[in-house]
N, C-alpha and C positions, 0 to 999 in steps of 0.2 A: 690641649696644652702640649707643647713640644717637650720631648724627653730630654732632660738635661744630664743624662748619664755621661760621665767623663770617661773617655777612652783610657784603658789601662795599658795600652801599648807603650813599650819602653822607648822605641825608636821614633821619637817625634822630631820633625814631621815626616810622615811616610806617604803623603799625597799632597796635591796642590792645595793652597790656602786661598779661600775667598776673601776679598776685601771689598766691603760695601762702600760705594760713593753715593751719598744721599742727594746728589744734584746731577744735572744732565751732563753729557759729554762736552768737553771743551773749556769749561771754567777753570779757575785757578785750583780748586780743590780736586778736580778730576785730573788735571795735568800733574799735580803732585803725586797722586796715586799711580799714574802711569810712569812717572819717573822712578818710583819705588819698584814697580813691576820689572823694570829692566835689570835691576841689580839683585832681585830676590833669589834667582837660582844660585848665584855665587855665594850669597851670605846667609840665606835661610835654607839652602839646599833643596828647595822646592819652588815651583812657580807660584806667583801671586796672580790670581784671577780677578780682574777688576769687574765688578758688577754695579752698574748704575741703577739706583732706585730713587729717582727724583720725585718730588711732591711734598706738599705741606711744609715748605721752607726747611726741608731736611728731616722732618718728623717721620716720614714713611720709612726711610732707610735706617734712622737711628732707633725707631721702634723695633724694627726687625732685628737689629743688632742686640738690643737689650734682652731679647728672649731667645737668642741663639744658644746652641749648645756651647758651653764654655770649654770646649776641648782643644781650642787653639786653631781650629780650621775655619772660623768665621771671625773676621776682624772688620774694623770700619775706620774710615777717615773722619776726623772730627774737626770742628772749628769753634770759634767763640760762641756761635749760635746755640750750641748745646746747653749753654748756661742761660740763654735768654728764653728759649721756647717753653721750658717748664713754668717760668714766671708768668707766662701769658695764658696758661691753661689750655694750650693748643697741642698737648701731647699726652699720651697714656702714661709715660714714665718720667721719673726725675732722673735725667741722664747722669748728672754728677754722682748719684748714688747707685745707679744701675750699671755703670760702666767703669772700667779701670783703665787709666791711660798707660800706654806702653812707651810712648815717646812723643815729644813735640818735635816737629820737623822744621817748621819755618814760622817766622813771624812777619806780619805785614802791617806797618803803621799806616794810619790814614793821614791825609793832609787837608788843610783848610785852603781852598782855592777861590780866587775871585777873578773876574774878567780883567784883563790887563789894562783896558782903557778906563777902568774905575779909578777914582782918585786915591784910594787907600794903598799905601805902600808898606805900612807896618800894622801890627796888631793894635797898637795904641790908637792909631788913626781910625781904624774901623770901629773900635769900642767907643771912641769919642763921638763919632758920627751917630752910632746907635743910641747913645745917651741923649744926644740933642734931637734925634729924630725917631722917637720910640715907635716901634711897629713898622718902620719903613724897610727894614732889612728882611729879606726872605732867604731861607736856606733850603736847598733841595736835598733829598735823600732817596734811597731806593725802596722805601716802604715804611709804613707806620710800625714802629717797634723794631726796625732794623738797627744794626750797630751804628750806621751812619746817622740815623735819626737820633739815637741816644747821645751821640757825640755833639750834635747841634744843641740838644737840650743841656748837656753838661757845660758847653761853652756859654750859653745864656746864663746859667746859674753862676758859674765861676766869675764871669765878667760883669754880673749884675745888669744885664741888658735884656730887652725884649726883642726877640727875633721870631719871625713867623715861619713855621715849617710847611714845606710843599712836597708831598709825596709823589714819586714816579715809580715806574715798574722796573727800571734798570739803570745802570750807570751810564749807558749811552744816551738815554733820555735826559738824565741830569746834566750831562756835559753839554748837550745841545741847548738846553734851557739856560745854562750859564753863559754860553757863547752868544746866545740870542738876547741876553739881558733880561730874561723873564724872572730869573732869580739873581740875587747879588753874591751869594757865596754857597759853597758846598763842602762837605766832608766826604772825601772820595779816595779810592785806591790810587796811589800815586802813578801806577802804571797806566791807568786810564787817561790821565791828563799829561803824561810825560811828553808826548809829541807836541801838544799845545803849549806846554811850558817852554819847551825848547824853541818853538817858533815865535814865542813872545805874545801868544794869544791869551795866555792864562798866567796869573801871578800867584805863586804859592807863598802864604804868609806864616805857616806853622806846620809842624809835624807832631804826631801824638806819641812818638817813641821817647825813650829815656835819653837816647843819644841822637845826634844828627845822623841823617842817612849817608851812606857811603856812595850812593849813585851820584856821579858828577853833576847831573841836572838839578839835583836837590841838595847837594852838599852844603850850600850856603844858607839853607832854610833853617831858621832857629826852631828849637822845640817850644812847645807851650810852656814847659817848666822854666826855660830860660827867660820867658817873657812874663813870668809871675803868675801863671795860671796852672792849677793842679790838674792837668789833663794828661795822664801818662797811662795809656792803654792801647794795645795793638791787637788786631785780629791775629789768629794763629791757626796753623794746621797741624794736626797730630794723628796718631794711631791709637785706637782704644779697642778693648775686648770686653765681652760680657763678664760680669762679676763671677766669682767662684772658680776661676781658672786655676788649675794646679800650679803651685809655685815653680816647679821645674820647667813647666811649659812657658809660663810667663817670663821666667829668667832667660830662657833660650831665645824667645822672641825679642825681648828687650835688648839682649846682646846683639842679635842679628840686625835689628833696626839701627842700633847705635853704629854698627860697622858700615851699614849702607849710607847713613846720613853723614858719616865722617869721610866717605870716599871722595877724593878730589874731583872725579868725573861727575859724581852725583851733584856736588856743590856747583860745578860749572853748568850742568844741565838746568838746575833750579835757577841760577842767576840768569840764564838765557831766557827763561820764561817770566822773569821779573820778580822772583821770590828770593828772600833773604834767609838762608839757612840759619836756624837758631835752635840748636839741639838742647833738649832737656830730657833727663831720664824719667822713669816712672814716678819716683817720689817727688822730684822737682816739678814735674807736670801737675801732680795732684795739688801741690802747694799753689801753683799758678792758677789752677781752677778755683781754689778757695779764695785767693786774693782778688781775682777778676770778678768772681761772683759777688763779693762784698761791694766792690766799686759799682757794679751794675745795679745791685739791689738798692744802693744808696740813691742813685740817680732816679730809679723808678719811684722811690718813695718821695723824692723831692719834686717830681714833675707830675704831669697829668697823662703820661704815656699810656698807662694801663687803662685809663678812662677812654682814651682815643681808640685803643684796641677793642674794648668792649663795644663802643659805638659802631665801629667798623663791622663787627660780627652781627649786629642787629639787622 
């Protein structure tokens, strides 16, 4: 068992800080960490050292973070998946209770996209079609139990329609299947389909955020809420630390990350990689975790997602 002795040194931080990224190099969560890395010496007074620990849909990296010394020298990037994995029994730790959020950095709503040559131009039209043709609509997602899978299930529940789920291994495969007509719709990161939406290959019918997106390509896309469906949940990226961190260390980190995330150049960098900066402090992040956890638990209870995951493990 790792020694969790907290450093009593008064001058924190006095050495580089490791930040665990629980996915491979190049994805949105990794690029977010590397954006923080550029500003750390200025605002945290020490470098951030990005360490990628991919595997287990994030579980390997977050397990390591959960048992790290809470001295402020090991942090981790988080996403909405930290709420999902414990529900699936695929992790040693319950991350919402094993970790403390320091900041939310960005939020990323998902969009419902269809192939542009399909006849549906509005949400009402696709729902009407599904009701008249039960089981004919197929939606693609990036894996059983993924956030995009749950969004599809939420859509089916909210709209009282039967749609079939088709799992893929990544967003690229999902997009190819959509363009090829093998699936009829998908819930996907808007940046993945932005080029296709711009070129008129894909039509986006709804966005999962509270407000419409500011990106000009998606600015006219209505929210689900505007269209009478209670689907308001976005993916997000944040920074968390192991529990039991001393308050003075936690406060120093929280202030430092707030300053980084507020820096206009950081915001510009994040915008350039397709991320929408959406800062929340430690307390607000904790409330967000609780609120999103309730939404996800509700849809898991109302659907057979957990049964699908158990079947997949056998």
